[in-house]
N, C-alpha and C positions, 0 to 999 in steps of 0.2 A: 628311300633316297631322294626321289623326285619331289616328294613333299618338302624335305628340307631345303633343296634347291630353290623351290617356289618361294618358300618363307624367306629365304635370303634375297632373292629379286625383290619380294614385295616390300621387305624392309627398306632396302636401298631406295626404291621408288618412292616410299612413303616420307623417308627423311629427305631425299632430294626435294620433292614437292614443298615439305614444311620449311626447309631453309632456303628455297629458291635457288639451289645450286645443283648443277649436273654433278653426280657422284659415280666414282668407277672403283671396282674391285681388280686390282692389278697384281699379278704374281711377282715374285721378286726377280724374274727375268725380263720384267717388263710389259708382259703380255696383258691385254684387258680381258679379264674374263667375264665381268658383267658390267654393263654401263646402264645407268638409269634412264628411264624412258624421256624424262625431261632433259635431253641432252642439247642445251642451248649453247654449247661451246666445245671447242676442242682443245687439247693441250698441244701447245706449240712444240714442234718438234725439237727445238733448240732447249727446251724445258725438261724434256723427258729424261735425259741422263743426270741431270740434278735432282729431279724428283726421286729417281731410283736410289741414289746416294743417300738422300734425306729419309727415305722411307725405310731403308735397311737399318739405320742407327737411330731412328727417332724412338724416344722414350715415351711420349705422349702426344697427342694430336697438337698441332700448333699451325698459325697461319704463316706462310712464306710468301716473299716477294721475288720473283724471278724475272730474268730477260734484261736486256740492255735499256738505257737511258732512253726515253720515248717510246719504248714497247714493254713497259713494266706490266707484268700480270701477277695476280694474286691467287693462291692455292691454299687449301687446309689439307694436311697430310697426317694421317693416323700412325699410331706406332704399329709395329708388325704383328700380324695375326699368324700365330704359329699352326702348322699342320704336319701330322705325321705321314700323310700320304703325299705332300709335295714340298716344295722349298719355302712355302709360306706365301702371305699376301700382305697388302695393305690398301687402305682406302685414300682415294684422292678426290677432294670436293673442289670444283671451280672449273674455269676460271670464274671469279666474281664479276657480276654485272657492272659494278661500281667500284672504283677505287677504293682501297682499304683505308685510306685516310678519311673517306666520308662515312665510315662506319663507326657508330658509338662504340665505346669501350663496353657497355652492357651487352650489345649485340654480339661483339667479338666473343664474350665470355659464353653467351647462350650457344653460339655456333660452336666453339670448342667443347663444351659440356655435352651437346647433342652428339658431336662427333665421336666422343669418347664413350658415349653410351652405345652408340651403333656399333662400334669397334668391338666393345665387350660382347654385346649380343651375337654378332657374327662370329665371333671367335668360338663361343659355345656351340653354335650351329655346325661350324665346320668340324669341331671336335666330334659332334654326333655323326657327320659323314665318316670320320675316320674310323669310329666304333662300328660301321657296318661291316667292315672286313672281319672284326671279331665275332660278330653276330654269325657270319656265314660260316665261321670256322666251329662256332657252337653247334650249328645244325648239322655239320658233317660229323662231328664226335657223337652228337645224339643218334645219329642215324647208325654209326659203328657199334654204338654201345647201348642200343636200344633196350636190351634186357638188364642193364645195368643204370637205368635212369632213376632209380630210387635214391632215397637218402643213403648216406654212407653207411650206416649201419646195416641196411639191406643189402648194399653192394658187397661188404665184407663177408657177409654170412653166405651169399651165393658163391663167392669166390672161394671161401673155405670149403664148402660142400663140392664145388666144381673140382677143386685140386685134392679132395680128400685129405686135407690138412686136419690136425688135431686141434689146433688152435690158430687164430689171427687176431692182429690188433692193429690200431691206428693211434699214432702219437702226433700232436701239433705243436709248433714252436710257440713259445710265449716267452717273450723278452730274451734272457740268456739261457733258457732251459727248455726241455720239451716235456709236455704233460700227455700222459695216455688217456685218451678220450673215449675209445671204443675197444671192446674185447668181445670175442666169441669163442667158444670151445671149452676143452676140458681144464677145469680148475685155474683158468687165467682170470677169472673176475677179481682176484686179489690186486690184479695190476691196475684197475681202473682208478684214475686220478693221481697215480704214482707219476713221479717225475725222475728225470735223469738229464745230465749235462752232455755237451758236446764231447766226445772222447771218452765217456764214462761207460764201461762194459761194451759188450758187443752191439748193442743198439746205438750208444754213442759213438762207437767207432764208425758204423756204417753211415751216420750223418756226418762225421769229419770227413769220410773219404769221399762222399757225395755220389757214390755208385752203389749198384746192387751188390750185395755180399752174400755168399753161401757157406755156412759152417756145417760140415757133417759129422763132427766129433766133439759137441759142445761139453759132453759130460766131464771132459778132462781139460777143459780149457778155463783157466782161473777168470777170465774176462766174463765168464758167464754167472759171476757173483751175484750180479743185480738180480738175475732171475732166480739164482738158487737160494737167496734169502728169502724168497717168497715160496719156497719148496716146489719151484718148478725146475725140472731136469730134463730138458729136450735133447733128444740125439741129433735132431737137424734143425736148423734155424735159417730163413730167409729174411734178410732185411733189404728193403727197396726204398730209397729216399724219394720224397716228392719235391721236385726242384722247380723254381720259377724264377725266370731271369737270372739264372746262376746262383741263387740262394735257396738252401734246403728249408722249406717250410713245414715239412711233415714227413712222417715215415710210416711204412706199412710193413708190419712184420709178422711172419707166421712160421709155423714148423710142426714136427711130429715127435712125439714121445718114443714112438717105436723106432726100430733099426731099419725100417724100410725107407730105402733112399729116395730122394726127390728128384724126378726126372727133368731134363733139359725143357720138355714142354711146360712143366709147371713153372719153371723159372721165367719163361717166357711171358706166361699168362700173368704171374706176379709183377713183372716188369711192365707189362701192358697196362696193368691195373694202377701202378703208381703213375703212369703217363696220363692215364684217363683222369686220375683225381687231381692231377696238376692243371689239366686243361679245363676240368670242371670249376677248379678254384678260379682260374683266370676268367672264365666266362662270367663266374658270379661277381668278380671284382670289377670287370668292364660294365656289366649290367648295373651294378650298385653306382659305380662312378656316372654313368650315363643318366641315370635317375637323379643323382645329386645334381648334375648339371642342368637337367630339365627343370627341376625344382628352384635352382638358382636363377634360370632365365625367368621362370615365371614371378619369382620374388622381385627381380629387376623390373619387370613390367608393372607390377602392382604398386612398387614403390614409386616409380617415376609417375604413375597416374596420381596418387595420393600427393605427390610433391606438387604436381600441376594444379590439383583442385584444392587441396586443404588450405585453410585460412591461417593455421599456426603449426608450430614445430610439434605439438603434442600428439596430434593424430600420426604424423608421419614415423615419429620415434617409436610409438607403440607398435606399429606395423613392423618396424625393423625388428624390435625385440621379440614380437611373436614369431616372425619369420625364422629368426636365427635360433630361437628355442626349438623349433620344429627342425630345421636343417641340421642342427646338432645333435639330432636323435634325443630330443627333450633334455639336454645337458642345461647345467647353470648358466644363465645369461645375466649380467649385471650391467646396468646404464646410468651415468650420470650426466646430467646437463644443469649447468648453472646451480650446482649445490643440491639439486633434488635427485635422489637416488631410487631407481626402479630395478626390480630383479624378477626373474622368472625361473622356474625350475625348482628342484631339490636343493635347499640353501647348502652351499659349501663355504666354510668359514676361511679356508686358504684363498680360494678364488675372490672372495669379497675383501679380504685384506689386500691382496696383491693389487686388485682394482683401486682400492682407495690410494694405496702408494702411488699407482700409476697416474691417477687423476691430479695429485698434488705435485707432479713434476718428474717421477722416476723415469729414468731412461730405459728401463726393462721393455722390451716388446713382446718376446714369447718365453714361455716357460714349458718344459716338458717334464712330466712326473708319470712314471710307468707308461701306460697306454693312453694318457691325458696330454692333449696340447692346449695350453692356456695362451690364448691370443688377446693382445690389447690394440685398441684402434683409437686413436684421437678424434675428438670434435674440436675442431679449431679453425681460426679465420685469421689470416694476416699474422701467423706465429703466435697467436693469442689462444690458449687452450681454453675452452668452455667446459669441457667434460670428455667422457671417454666411454668406449663400449668393450665389455670383456666378455669373452665366450670360452667355455671350456669344451673344446672339441675331443671327441673320442677317436679322431683321425687325422692324418696330416692334410693340409689344405692343398689343393691344386694351385697353379698360377692364376687361372681363371677365377677360382674362389677368392682368392687373395685380392684380386683386382675388384671383384664384385664388392667385397667387403669394405675395401677403400672407396670406392664410389658411392655406395649408400651413405656412408659417414659424412662424404663431402656433400651430398644431398643435404643431410640434416643440418651441417654447418651453414650451407647457403639459406636454406630455408629459416633458421634461427636469425641470421642477419637481416634477411629481408623482412621478418615479422618485427624485429625490434629497432632496426635503423630507421625510424620515422622522422624526417627532418621537421622541425618545429620553427616557428616565428620567435625571433629573440624575445624574451620575457624578463622582466625585473623581478629578482628573487626577494623575498622578504629577509631583511637583514637582522643579525644578532645585534644586541646592544653593543657588544665588543668589537663590532666590524663596521665598516663602512659598506653602504649598499654598493652592488656591483652588478652590472648587466652580464648576461651570460655570453652575449656577442663579444664582450671584451675579453672573457675568458678563451674564446675560440682562438685566440693569437697565441695561446700557450701550448707548447708541444710536448714538454715533459710531464708525464703522468703526476708524479709526486708534487710538482710545481702547480698543477692545475688544482689538485686537492687542497694545497695551501692557499690557494687564492679563493676558494669557494667560501661563501658566507656562513660558515659553520664553526663551531668551537674547536680547540685543539683536540679535546677528547673525541669529537665527533669526527675529525679529520683522521685520527687514529683508527678508529672502528671501521670508516669507509675504505681505508687503505687495506686492512685486513679482510674485508668483503670482497674487495676486488681480487685478492689473492685466493679466493675460494672458500675461505673459512665459514663455517656456519655459526648460527648464534652461540651455542654452547662453546665452541672452540675457540670463538672471540673472548667470551666470558673467562674461560680457563686462562688465554694467554695474558689478559689484563688484570686477573684476579678480582673480578667484579661478578656480580650476579648476572645471571642471564636475563633477569627482569629488568636490570639497569640498561644492559645492551639492547634489548627490544625498545626501551624508551628513547635511547639515543638514535636508534634506527628511524623510529617514528618522526623524530624531530628532523632528521636528515632528509627524509622523503618529503615532509613539508616544505623545508627550505629550498629543496631542489624542484618542487612542483612534479613529483613522481609518485607513484603508487607502490612500487616494490623494488627489490634489489636488481632485477632485470633492467628495468627501466634507467635506474641510477647507473648500472655499469655501462649501458649502452650510451648514456649521455656524456659519461666521462671519457670513454673512448672515442665517441664522435667528436669530442672536443679536441682530444689528443691528436687524432688523425685528420682533423679539419674536414670532417665529413659533411 
């Protein structure tokens, strides 16, 4: 726990030095929990109440100006950082040493993005602090059940012998049914991998009731048909549901074929076993989530480092693809940027088709199929989509993981624009015989994209092809749309590049959008 707190303090100090701003971690009650060592300013008393109001409702970091005329002060306030052990926190940077109107837009954008990364990182670390309570609980459970610290099969076998049962089994919930995954004892191996629904037979009824049930005369009970059809006719049956957060996720069942009754002590041990298995599953879930959060934190750090030092977007995007392939437990990941598609993992046609539709403008964001979660994330800037990242997760994402995914895709978008938006001196483009010569700086005055294309010194057919390229179609798709050969399309594109003095479609696209937005 101390190591995590030190990491949070060091992060705040590092970002404070980097931004040249004092940074504070404040809880939602207004108490300052951590203040950066570079504390070159204090929050004015009159601003505290307004900062609290903004901090509780802020959706993303943004710069605000508070105070009265003549005493205006600028701060940057983060979105809330949620915590299960407290009411939550938020970050406050400032006051700024110079007025906000003297800070360039690029510098403001950098400050906001760095504050956003710091918020995400601290959120993950605070979540780790919350998990310490679960780890302490795990230690207590392992101490109480030190003899039951083996795998489930070993635990079941020991319990069967301890209780002198004839058989014992374990069923786990899978979507809308339960599957029997472990069995020990006389003749019950035939139940392995068999399934039952909630409410079906004695096992299903125990699940539906959500409490331990003991039947002492199942030989005459028609609800025992599920067992009877496998030639199992127990006289006594105990069913103990495994419940986590109000939901039955599993079932331990056992019994005797003889008429020897089952004592209250055995019922207690069986109930205690179901509780232990529930706690064991909770601990495994917490540790797994903690590991996921740690991996996400490392991925964010690595991605940011590559963002700062890489010269182009390719290295950054490759890192993201590789990271999410690993974070999604080696699931299928597909990424498209400016018409170029890359994928990693075992190919999945459904995921690939859904990704292509999303790239072309589908509004679908997530798709659930059995135990899979298909997540799409846009690569866009200024409402212009340049590509997308699609990942087939085998689990639901936490809010921190969703935020991290959104953040790294924003980094890709920023790196892409920084790489390609290189302002050039106005040049005179070679004209086509059917067109008058026109300087690109004259086209800069045009704001409508289609009008920009119409004014370019290229033929009507070349204008059609350029328009389709800007919509994201590749050469083959353009050829199919215009009913011409891909070779003809390639020739037209070569002419377009020559006339616009560019070398590829990325530069052509950037030049057109730069003209449109008067960049």
